[in-house]
C-alpha positions as CSV (number, residue, x, y, z in Angstrom):
1,M,17.6,13.1,1.8
2,P,19.2,10.4,-0.3
3,I,17.1,8.0,-2.3
4,N,18.7,5.0,-0.5
5,L,16.9,5.9,2.7
6,Y,13.5,6.0,1.0
7,I,14.2,2.6,-0.6
8,F,15.3,1.1,2.7
9,V,12.1,2.4,4.5
10,S,9.9,1.3,1.7
11,L,11.5,-2.1,1.6
12,A,11.1,-2.5,5.4
13,L,7.4,-1.5,5.3
14,F,6.8,-3.8,2.4
15,A,8.6,-6.7,4.2
16,I,6.5,-6.1,7.3
17,G,3.4,-6.2,5.2
18,V,4.3,-9.5,3.5
19,I,5.3,-11.1,6.8
20,G,2.0,-10.0,8.3
21,V,0.0,-11.4,5.4
22,L,1.8,-14.7,5.5
23,T,1.7,-15.2,9.3
24,R,-1.5,-13.7,10.6
25,R,-4.9,-15.4,10.7
26,N,-7.1,-12.5,11.4
27,V,-8.7,-11.1,8.2
28,I,-8.6,-7.5,9.4
29,I,-4.9,-7.6,10.2
30,I,-4.2,-9.2,6.8
31,F,-6.2,-6.4,5.2
32,M,-4.1,-3.8,7.1
33,C,-0.9,-5.5,6.0
34,I,-2.0,-5.3,2.4
35,E,-2.6,-1.6,2.8
36,L,0.8,-1.2,4.4
37,M,2.3,-2.8,1.3
38,L,0.4,-0.3,-0.9
39,N,1.7,2.6,1.2
40,A,5.3,1.3,0.8
41,V,4.9,1.4,-3.0
42,N,3.4,4.9,-2.8
43,L,6.4,6.1,-0.8
44,L,8.7,4.8,-3.4
45,L,6.7,6.3,-6.2
46,V,6.9,9.8,-4.6
47,A,10.6,9.4,-3.8
48,F,11.4,8.4,-7.4
49,S,9.3,11.3,-8.7
50,K,11.2,13.8,-6.6
51,M,14.5,12.2,-7.7
52,H,13.5,12.5,-11.3
53,L,12.5,16.1,-10.7
54,A,16.0,16.9,-9.3
55,E,17.6,15.3,-12.3
56,M,15.4,17.3,-14.7
57,A,16.1,20.5,-12.9
58,A,19.9,19.8,-13.2
59,K,19.7,19.1,-16.9
60,L,17.1,21.8,-17.9
61,P,17.1,24.8,-15.6
62,G,13.9,26.3,-17.1
63,A,11.8,23.1,-16.8
64,T,8.2,23.9,-15.7
65,N,7.4,20.5,-14.3
66,N,7.2,20.9,-10.5
67,G,7.4,17.2,-9.7
68,V,3.8,16.4,-9.0
69,D,3.6,13.4,-11.4
70,G,4.4,10.8,-8.7
71,Q,2.1,12.6,-6.2
72,L,-0.7,12.5,-8.7
73,F,-0.3,8.8,-9.3
74,V,-0.2,8.2,-5.5
75,F,-3.5,10.2,-5.2
76,F,-5.2,8.0,-7.7
77,I,-3.8,4.9,-6.0
78,M,-5.1,6.1,-2.7
79,V,-8.6,6.7,-4.2
80,V,-8.6,3.1,-5.6
81,A,-7.3,1.8,-2.2
82,A,-10.2,3.7,-0.4
83,A,-12.7,1.9,-2.7
84,E,-10.9,-1.4,-2.0
85,V,-11.1,-0.8,1.8
86,T,-14.8,0.0,1.5
87,V,-15.6,-3.2,-0.4
88,G,-13.2,-5.3,1.7
89,L,-14.6,-4.2,5.0
90,A,-18.1,-4.8,3.8
91,I,-17.1,-8.3,2.9
92,I,-15.4,-8.8,6.3
93,V,-18.5,-7.5,8.2
94,M,-20.8,-9.8,6.2
95,M,-18.5,-12.7,6.9
96,Y,-18.5,-11.9,10.6
97,R,-22.3,-11.7,10.6
98,N,-22.6,-15.1,9.1
99,V,-19.8,-17.0,10.8
100,H,-19.2,-14.9,13.9
101,S,-15.4,-15.1,13.3
102,V,-12.8,-13.4,11.2
103,D,-10.3,-16.2,11.5
104,V,-8.9,-17.4,8.1
105,N,-8.5,-21.0,9.3
106,F,-12.2,-21.2,10.3
107,L,-13.2,-20.1,6.8
108,N,-10.9,-22.7,5.3
109,R,-12.7,-25.4,7.3
110,L,-16.0,-24.2,5.8
111,K,-15.0,-25.3,2.3
112,N,-14.9,-29.0,3.2
C-alpha cells in the first residue's frame, strides 16, 4: 500500500480530531477527539517506519532490522496515552461530581 494513502487517512483523522476539539462543548467528546489525533500520529509513525524498512531492505539486503522501531514508539505513546486517559477521566468525574455538568461553557462561567 503506498504511503500516500496512509498520509491521507492520518490527515483526515487528525482533521476530524481538531474540528471536534474546536467545535464541541462536551469535555468527554473533546477528550476523545484528542485521542483521535494521537492515533492519527501513531498511524503515521508506523507507516513511516515500514516505509523506512522497505528502503533499508532495498539498500542492504542483509539488514537484520525487522521494522519494529515505529511500532515500539507507538507502544510507548499508547502507554502514556493510557495514563493520560486515566488522569483525564478522573478529573472529568470529579468535575461532574462538583458541578453536575461536563459542558465547557459552564466551567468557563465559573471563573467569573
